[in-house]
C-alpha positions in Angstrom: 218.4 -23.3 94.5 215.6 -25.8 94.4 213.5 -23.7 96.5 214.4 -20.7 94.7 213.3 -22.3 91.3 210.1 -23.5 92.8 209.0 -20.3 94.0 209.9 -18.8 90.6 207.8 -21.7 88.9 205.2 -21.0 91.5 204.8 -17.3 90.9 204.6 -17.7 87.3 201.9 -20.3 87.8 200.1 -17.8 90.0 200.3 -15.1 87.3 199.2 -17.3 84.4 196.3 -18.6 86.3 195.2 -15.2 87.4 191.9 -14.0 85.6 192.9 -10.4 85.4 196.4 -11.1 84.1 195.1 -13.4 81.0 192.4 -10.6 80.3 195.3 -8.0 80.2 197.7 -10.1 78.1 194.7 -10.8 75.7 194.2 -7.1 75.5 197.8 -6.5 74.8 197.9 -9.0 72.1 194.9 -7.5 70.5 196.9 -4.3 70.0 200.1 -5.8 69.0 201.6 -5.5 72.3 203.0 -9.0 72.9 206.2 -8.3 74.1 204.8 -6.7 77.0 205.2 -9.0 80.2 202.0 -8.5 82.6 203.3 -9.1 86.3 200.8 -8.1 88.9 200.3 -8.6 92.5 198.2 -12.3 92.7 194.6 -11.4 93.9 194.7 -13.6 96.7 197.6 -11.6 98.4 195.1 -8.4 97.9 192.9 -10.2 100.3 195.3 -11.8 102.4 196.3 -10.0 105.6 199.7 -11.7 105.6 202.1 -8.9 106.3 204.3 -8.5 103.6 207.6 -6.8 103.7 209.0 -4.7 100.6 212.2 -2.6 100.4 210.8 0.5 99.7 209.8 4.1 101.2 207.0 6.3 100.0 209.5 8.9 99.6 211.3 7.3 96.7 208.1 5.5 95.2 205.7 6.7 92.5 202.3 7.4 94.0 200.5 4.2 94.2 198.2 2.1 96.3 199.6 -0.1 99.0 197.4 -2.4 100.8 197.2 -2.2 104.4 199.2 -5.4 104.7 202.1 -4.3 102.8 204.9 -2.8 105.0 207.1 -0.6 103.4 210.3 -1.2 105.7 213.0 0.5 103.6 215.9 -1.3 102.0 216.7 -4.9 103.4 220.8 -5.3 103.5 223.4 -7.3 104.8 224.9 -5.1 107.8 228.5 -4.1 107.6 231.0 -2.7 109.9 232.4 1.0 109.4 234.8 1.5 106.8 237.5 2.1 109.4 237.3 -0.9 110.4 236.7 -3.2 107.5 239.6 -1.2 105.3 241.6 1.3 107.1 243.3 2.3 104.1 240.5 2.7 101.9 239.2 4.4 104.8 242.1 7.0 105.0 241.8 7.4 101.0 238.1 8.4 101.0 238.8 10.8 104.0 241.1 13.1 101.6 238.3 14.5 99.7 234.5 14.1 98.5 234.2 10.7 96.2 232.4 9.9 93.5 232.0 6.1 93.4 231.6 4.4 90.0 230.0 1.1 90.1 228.3 -0.4 87.3 228.2 -3.9 88.3 229.5 -7.3 87.5 227.5 -7.6 84.4 228.4 -4.9 82.6 230.3 -5.1 79.3 232.5 -2.4 78.3 233.3 -1.5 74.6 236.1 0.8 73.7 233.9 3.8 72.8 232.0 3.4 76.1 235.4 3.2 77.8 236.4 6.4 76.2 233.3 8.1 76.9 233.6 7.1 80.5 237.0 8.4 80.8 236.3 11.6 79.1 233.9 12.1 81.7 236.2 11.4 84.4 238.5 14.0 83.0 235.7 16.5 82.6 234.7 15.9 86.2 238.5 16.2 87.6 238.9 19.5 85.9 235.7 21.1 86.7 236.1 19.9 90.7 239.3 19.7 91.5 238.0 18.9 95.2 236.6 15.6 93.7 238.2 12.3 93.5 236.9 9.1 91.8 236.8 5.5 93.3 236.1 3.3 89.9 235.3 -0.2 90.3 235.8 -2.1 86.7 236.2 -6.0 86.5 239.0 -7.2 84.8 236.7 -9.1 82.2 234.6 -6.3 81.1 235.5 -6.9 77.4 238.8 -4.9 77.2 241.8 -5.0 79.6 242.0 -1.5 81.7 245.6 -1.3 82.9 247.7 1.9 83.8 249.2 2.0 80.0 245.2 2.3 79.1 244.2 5.1 80.9 244.8 8.4 79.3 247.7 10.6 80.3 245.2 13.0 82.8 243.6 9.9 84.5 246.9 8.6 84.9 248.1 11.7 86.6 244.8 11.3 88.9 245.9 8.2 89.8 249.7 9.0 90.7 248.3 12.0 92.6 245.9 9.8 94.7 243.1 11.5 93.0 241.8 8.4 91.4 241.2 4.8 92.3 240.7 2.1 89.7 239.8 -1.1 91.4 239.3 -4.8 89.7 237.1 -5.4 92.7 235.9 -3.8 95.9 237.2 -5.8 99.2 233.9 -4.3 101.1 230.7 -3.9 100.5 229.4 -0.9 98.4 227.0 0.2 101.5 230.5 0.1 103.8 231.7 2.8 101.4 228.4 4.7 100.9 227.7 4.9 104.7 231.5 6.5 105.2 229.8 9.8 104.5 232.6 10.6 102.2 230.8 9.7 99.0 229.0 12.7 97.3 227.7 10.8 94.0 227.4 7.1 93.1 227.2 6.1 89.3 225.7 2.6 88.9 224.0 0.4 86.7 220.6 0.4 88.2 220.4 -2.6 89.6 218.1 -3.4 92.7 221.2 -4.0 95.3 223.0 -0.7 93.9 219.8 1.4 94.2 218.5 0.2 97.5 222.2 0.5 99.0 222.1 4.2 97.9 218.7 4.8 99.5 220.1 3.2 102.6 222.7 5.7 102.7 220.5 8.9 102.0 217.5 7.8 104.2 219.8 5.8 106.8 216.9 3.3 107.0 217.3 -0.4 106.8 215.7 -3.6 108.9 
């Protein structure tokens, strides 16, 4: 924790001490854009030939300039065993039909209105695509308690028929589920981990 705090402080000092960053901030302030945070690659990194690994690929980035020392190695993720080994029961369920994984992370707080809208979407999907099943991870502390009685009749029926699973926590890494070859779509909150796990499952690239 101390090392991470030091690195964060050092990065802040480098950015604040960068003449180009100060120039950009002054320009933004002059035009009433003081709420914009300026972050950029420190100038010494542009001149340094030290290799820098980035968890990215050109196929998924906006066209831009990358210094020769920047190595786009793809997502850097922890390895995981095949789903059949990690969780045979879940592997068997995933193998029933194509799956939509809904994992909005640990920091998302649901309101009753958002839950209702989301569950209406699930109902529409299952009605339109009867060949699909849904794995929904929703933490118990999401602002409301979601139990079997909270689900509308249509979704309780889907759970009873094994076409939908509602889990408070995933016993395996999401990447383990994504690389099972049974996930057709992933709905997530746009966080770095979820994004790179999805990229890794599509491109099959990792360190």
